[in-house]
C-alpha positions, -999 to +999 in steps of 0.1 A: -520-133+615-516-114+648-536-083+652-558-065+676-591-047+669-608-021+691-635+005+687-622+040+680-647+068+681-639+098+659-650+134+655-650+158+625-642+194+624-639+217+594-614+244+591-604+270+565-577+256+544-545+275+550-509+267+557-505+256+593-542+250+601-537+213+609-505+221+629-523+246+650-551+222+658-528+193+665-505+214+687-535+228+706-549+193+713-514+181+724-511+211+747-544+201+763-532+165+768-553+149+741-535+118+727-547+107+692-549+072+678-553+085+643-559+116+623-568+125+587-575+156+567-593+158+534-604+187+513-642+193+513-646+222+490-629+254+480-608+266+508-621+241+534-606+210+550-623+184+571-603+168+599-611+134+614-598+132+649-596+098+666-588+104+703-575+078+727-599+093+753-632+106+739-642+125+771-608+143+772-612+154+736-647+166+742-636+186+772-606+201+754-627+210+724-653+227+746-625+247+764-610+257+730-644+265+714-637+239+687-669+227+671-669+189+667-693+166+649-694+132+667-687+108+682-690+084+653-679+048+655-651+031+637-628+002+642-590+004+646-571-026+635-534-028+644-511-058+639-484-076+620-481-065+584-487-098+566-499-105+531-537-108+533-542-091+567-567-066+555-585-092+533-591-113+564-607-084+582-629-076+552-638-113+548-652-115+583-671-083+579-686-094+546-696-127+560-715-109+587-732-086+562-714-055+574-710-027+548-676-010+551-682+024+536-646+038+540-612+027+553-577+039+555-545+022+564-507+025+566-477+003+574-449+015+596-422+001+574-411-022+602-436-050+600-467-035+616-498-018+602-527+004+614-561+004+596-593+024+603-625+008+592-656+030+590-689+013+594-724+028+599-736+033+634-764+008+630-738-019+620-711-013+646-724-039+670-726-065+642-690-055+630-677-058+666-692-093+669-678-104+636-643-093+646-645-104+682-641-069+697 
C-alpha cells in the first residue's frame, strides 16, 4: 500500500450557524492566501457550528486570523494520511497505532473516486510523538 503521512496542525473556531457562514470564512481565508489541507464543520449546539481548519502553513493562518480578528483555538496536532485507496489501507494505519499504544480519539476520511484517499487521524497531544514514530513520520 502506497501512502504518505504527515503532521497536520489544526485550529478550531466557532461561528453562528447561518447560511453562508462557512463560505464567508473559506472565501476570506482564500483571499488572504491561506491554503487548506482539510476542513470540517460540525454542529456544537443550538445555532452554533465548530469549524476545524487544517492549514498548509500554520503561521500564515495565524497571521491571517489575527488580521481578520478571527478567534482560533489551536494549534492542535493531527496526522494527515494520503494515498492509494486500497482495501485495508486504514486498517493498516490503525494497526500500527494500536501496536504502539496510541489512542485514536477521532478520525475522518474520504476517497476521491479515482483511487486515492485522504484521512485525518486525531491523537492527543501527549501521544503525537509516539504516533509519528509508529507511522514513520
